[in-house]
N, C-alpha and C positions, 0 to 999 in steps of 0.2 A: 901578526906575523908578516905585515906588509913591509917590502914588496915580496911577492910570491914567486919563486923561481920554478922553472919546469924541472930542474934537476939540480944536483949538488954542485954543479959547474956554475961558478958565479957568472961565467960568460953566456949562460943559457938565458933565454928570453924570460924577462920578468913582468909582472903585472901588479897594478895597485890592487887593493882589496875590492874597490868598486869595480874595476876592470874585470877582475876574475869572476865576481858575481854576476856580471853582465853576460860573460860567457856561459856560465851555468844556466841562467834564465833563457839565453838564446838556444841552448841544446835542449831544454825542456820543451820549449815552444816548437822546435823543429821535430822533436819525437811525437809530440801530440798531433802536429799536422800530418805526419807521415803514417800515423796509426801505430808507431812503435810503442807508445805508452800503453796501448791496448794489448799489444803482444806481450809486454811485461806482466800485465795482469793475467793473461792466459797462462804464461809460464810459471807464475806463482801458484795458480790453481792446479795446474798439472803437476808440479812438483809435490804439492801438498797431498794430492790423490795418489801419487806414486808411492809416497811413503806408507800410506795406509794399506796398499796392496801387497800381497805376498807374490813372490816371483812365479809361483805355480798358478796363480789366479788368472782366470780367463781375461784377456784383454790387456794383461801386463805388458807384454812385448810391444804391442801397437802404442800403448801409452808411453812407454819408455822411448820408442823411436820418435813419436811426435814431440815429446819434451826435448829430445836432443836437437831436433830441427828448430824448435822454438828458441833454444839456447843459441844456435848458430845465427838465427835472425837478429836476436836482441844483441848479439855481439857487434852488430853493425850500427847500433844506436849512437846518436851523437853524444849522449851522456857517457856511454861506455868509452867512446873514443876520447872524450875529455878526461875521464878517469886514467886512461893509459898514458895520456900526454903528460899528466902531472903525477904519475905514480912514484916517481923518485924525487918529488919535491920535499926538501927537508922541512919547509914551513908546514905543508899540509900534513907531514907525519907527525907533527907535534900536537895536532888538533885532538886526537883521542886522549892523550895523556895530560894535556894542559888546558884543554877547553871542555871536552865532553865528559871528563872524569867527574862522576858524581861527588866524590869527596871534596873536589876542588869547587865544583858548581855550588854545592850546598853551603860551603863556607862563604862563597861570595854573596849567595842570597841572604844568608844570615847577616853578614857584615852590612849590606845594603839597609836591610829592614831595621837593624839595631841602630844604625846612623840616622836614618830618616824618622824613625819612631812614629810611625802612622798609627792612628787609632784603631783602624780596622784594616784587615788585609784579606783579600780573596784570591785564592790560587786555583787554577785550572790544571788538569793533567798532574795532579799531586799524587805521587805513589810513595811518600815517605812520611806520613802523618805521624806515626809513632816516633820516628827519629827526631822530628821537631819538637814533640811533646817531652821527649826525654832529654833534649839538649838543655844543658844547665843555664846557659845565658839566654837562650830564646824563651824557654818556658818560665824564666823568672819574671817575664814582663807579658807574655801572650799565652793564649789557651784557645782551644776549639771545643773544649768540654763544657757542656751546660751543667753538668753535675760534677763539681770538683772532687767528690769523694769517689768517683769511678775512674778506673784506668782503661785507656783505649786498647783495644786488642783487635788486630786485623781478623777478618773473616776466615772461616775454616773451611778447606776444601779437602775431602778425604777421597774423592773419586772423580771421575769424569765429569764434566760439567752438566749440570741438571740431573745426574744419575744417582747421586749419594744422599742418603737421609740426613747426613751431617753437612750437606752443602748450605752454608748460611746465605748464599745469594741466589739461590734458585728462585724463579719467579714468585712462588708462593711464600717465600720466606724474606724476600728482599726488604719489605717495609718493616718487618719485625726487627731485622737487623739494624736498619737505620735508626729506628726509634729506641731500641734497647742499648745501642752503643753509647748514647747520649752525647754524640759528637756532631758538630756542624759539618759533617763530611758525608758526601754521597759518592761512594766508589761505583765504577762501572763493573758489572760483573763479567767474569772471564775476559778480563781486558788483556790486550797485547802486552801491556806493561807486566802484568803478573806473570803471563806464560814465558816471556823473554827472560825475566830475572829468575824465575824457578828453573828453567832449562839451562840457564848459564851456570847457576850454582850447582846444578846436578853434575854438570860436566867437570867443574872444578871445585869440589866442596872444600870449604874451609879457607878458600883464598880471598873471599869478598867479606871483610870485616863489618861493612855497614849492613849487609843483607844475611838474614838467616830465615829459616823456615818460619820462624815466629814474627818476623818483622816485614817480610815480603807482603806488599799490598797491592790492591788494584789501584789504578789511577782514578782520579775523580775530581769533584769541586769541593773545596773546603774554605771556611770562614774563620779566621783568627781575629781576636780582639784583645785590647788592653785589659788586664785583669784589675788594674787599679783605677780604671775609668768607667767601665761598664759592667753591668751584670745582666746575664741572659734571662729573659722571661717567657720566650716562646721559640720553638724550634719546629719547622715543618718542611716537608718534601713534596714535590710534585714529580710523580714518575712519568717519564717520556714514554708514550706508547711504542710498542715494538712487536713485529711479527715473529721474533725469534725468542729464544729463552734469555737473551741478554737483557739486562736492565741498567738504566742510569736515571738520575733525577736533578731537578732543581733544588737548590738549598735555600731556605728562607729563614731568617734569624731575626728576631726582635730583641734589641738590647735597650736597657735603661740606664741613662747616664746617673752616675752615682751621686753627683752633686746637684744636678738640676732636675733630676726625674723625667728628663726629656726622652721620649721613645725614639729609637733610630731603627728603621727596617733596612735589612741588608739581604739582598738576593744575588745568588751567583749561578751561572749555568755555562755549559760548554756546547755551542752549537756545532753541527757537523762541518767538517773542513773540506777543503777542495774548491778549485776554481772552475769545475765543470758546471754546466747548466743544470744537470741533474742534481748536483749538490746544493745549488741555490734553491732549488725546489724543495729539497729536504729541510733546508734552514728555515724556509717560509712556513713549512708544514709543522715545525716544531713551535714556531712563534704563534700560529693559529690554524687549527685543524678541527673544526667542530664535529667532524664524522668520526674521529679517533676516540678511543676510551681512555680518558685522563683520570687518574686518580691521585688525590692529595691527602696526606694525614699530617697531624701535628701533635706535639706534646707542649704543655704549658705548666709553668711553676704555680702550684697551689699554695698561696701564702698562709692559708689556715692549716693545712696539713703539713706544711714545709716539704713537699714532695712533688716530682714531675709526674703528670698524668696526661693520657691521651685525651684530648678534647675535640670534638667535631668543629668544623669551621662554621661560624655564625651564618644563619640564613641559608645554610645548605647550598652554597654557590656552585654553579655549573662552570668548571674550568674547561676551556677548549684550546688550550695553549699556554705557552709561557707568558704571552702578553696579557691574557685574562689574570693570570696569576699574579703578575706584577701590579695590575690595576687593582686588585683586591686589597693590596696594602696601601 
């Protein structure tokens, strides 16, 4: 949509795509330097807490007032100023409908994959696994299911996170769901993607044809492969340690080339994001942290019984992070 105008007036100031993104980067840096980014985090936490409290609850009035002040402070953010500056830009108004719309994004992703025809694909932050498996064109070539006879079904939540006996992704059931699904997919439990899409559909039921209560999934890491090129022989997961009830994992898949019998190991993971120093420390801890409790489990195809079975890792290896898991292969 370049050039990007500040308003519908063609005489208004315009920017190239690179110039506009430079403005965004500069605003983010300014907000970080001024402490405004921290204020946004405080505001988010305060708003979340305010929603949970009843108006009659002790401390509600004080929290509401502090939240109001935080909103006033964040309104002076450089990013907020930039948003107001371009709020009437006809180019940016097209972003939601023509760029961020999932129906259009998914079609672009599918078109790129089918044109490039890669043997193996790894996706991160994928929360539409069932959609891709049910897509006629995509599923004709690719799958992430190690057991072709099994249909993928997103995990079930029937209550608040961690509090329901039917919660498929509670910490004690997480591995069971991963292995039983027979999919090379490790969803993050209680992910923001799931919460956002379920809340959105609750507000406007029946208006989102791609999402339904049966297809809304958590986002996570997934591996797809060409069905006519490889067959899966092993699928494993390394759960990343967490102090909370949330879970996520590394996906490890061993494929056998149908013509040459060559084995190919494919691993995918999603490290914590963020450019703060604390986030870099989190990433390093995911790669290697001997003091944390790492757990890995796998299933392998038994040629004799023609079935997938859970098999312990050979020599009982001690995994201490993603790096050690990769080295095992």
